[in-house]
N, C-alpha and C positions, 0 to 999 in steps of 0.2 A: 682397423677401420679408421679412416681419416676423421670422421665426425666425432668418434669417441675420443681421439687424441685432442681434439679442439675443445671438447667439453670437460676434460679432466680438471684443469685449473679452476674453471668456473664452479663445477660441482663441489670441489674441495673448498673453495672460498665460501660457499654457502653451507658447508658442512653436510653435503648430500652425497658424499663419496660412495655410500652404499648402493646408490642407483647404478654405479658403474658395474657392480657385480651382475646385475640382471639386464642391463641396457641392451646388449646385443641379442639376447634371447627374446626379449620383449619386442625389439624391432622386427625380428624375423616373424614372431607371432602376429604382430600387428599387420605386417604385410600379407602374410598367409591368410589371416582371418578378416582382412580389410576393416580394421578398427578405424573409428573416427579419431581425430586428434585428441579430443577430450577423453576418450576411452583409453588411449595409449598413455596419456598423462596420469589418469586415475590409477592405472595398473602400476606405473612406475612409483607413484607416491605410496600406494598400498605396500609395495615391496619395501620401500624405505621405512615406513611405519612399522612393519613387521620385523624388519632387521633391528630397529631400535628397541622394540619391545623385547626381542630375544636377547639383545645385548644387556638390557636392564635386568632381565630375569637372571642371566648368568652372573651379573655383578652381585645381585642380592643373594643368590645362592652361595657364591664365593664368600661374601662378607658374613653370612650366617654361620659359616664354618661347620656345616652339618656333616655328620659322618656319612660318607658316600656308600658305605657298605650296609647301611640300615635301610631296607626297603620292606614293603608289605609282603613281597614274595619271599623274603628271607626271614620273616618274623617267626619266632618259635612258639607256635600255638600249643605245643606240648608242655610248655612251662606252666600254663594254667589251663587245664582241660575244661574248666567251667566257662571259659571265655567263649562267647558266641562268635564263631568265625564268620558266619554269614552277616551278622550285624556289623562286624568290623569292616567287611568288604562293602556293605551298603553305605556305611559312613564315608568310606574312601571315595565313593562316587561324587560326594559333595552335593547330593540332591537336597540335603537339609539346608544348605545355603540358599539355593534357588527358591526353596519353599519358605524362606525366612523363619526357620525353626532353630531352636537352641539345642546344643548337645552338652551334657555334663557327664564327664567320666570320673567316677569316684569309686572308692573302695579302700579297704584296709591296706596297710603297707605290705608289699610283697606279693600281690595277687596278679600282677601283670599289666598294670596301667602303662608302664613303660617296659620295654624289653631290656633285660639285663645284658651287660657286656660280656 
């Protein structure tokens, strides 16, 4: 599309090159759904904000150097049969954060506060 080629240097100069990824789809969508100009601009900017947030998250995860094979789905609950599986899953929802509540995980060494390697 000619318009896209004309916009590339400008969007790159403004560090908005992520808009290029969704521009054509958003243009089609705007035409099909008869968006107003401000709706079209809002959606493009939402796309850019979301792209940047995802990029920042990926960067933080990479810098944290977390082991990628450690997930709640692969957690060995048999290591500590006394561990309340449902409570762990409830904590994983993050509801305690939204409710402004604290969580303290404590216990003697070797009872499963962290999963062994």
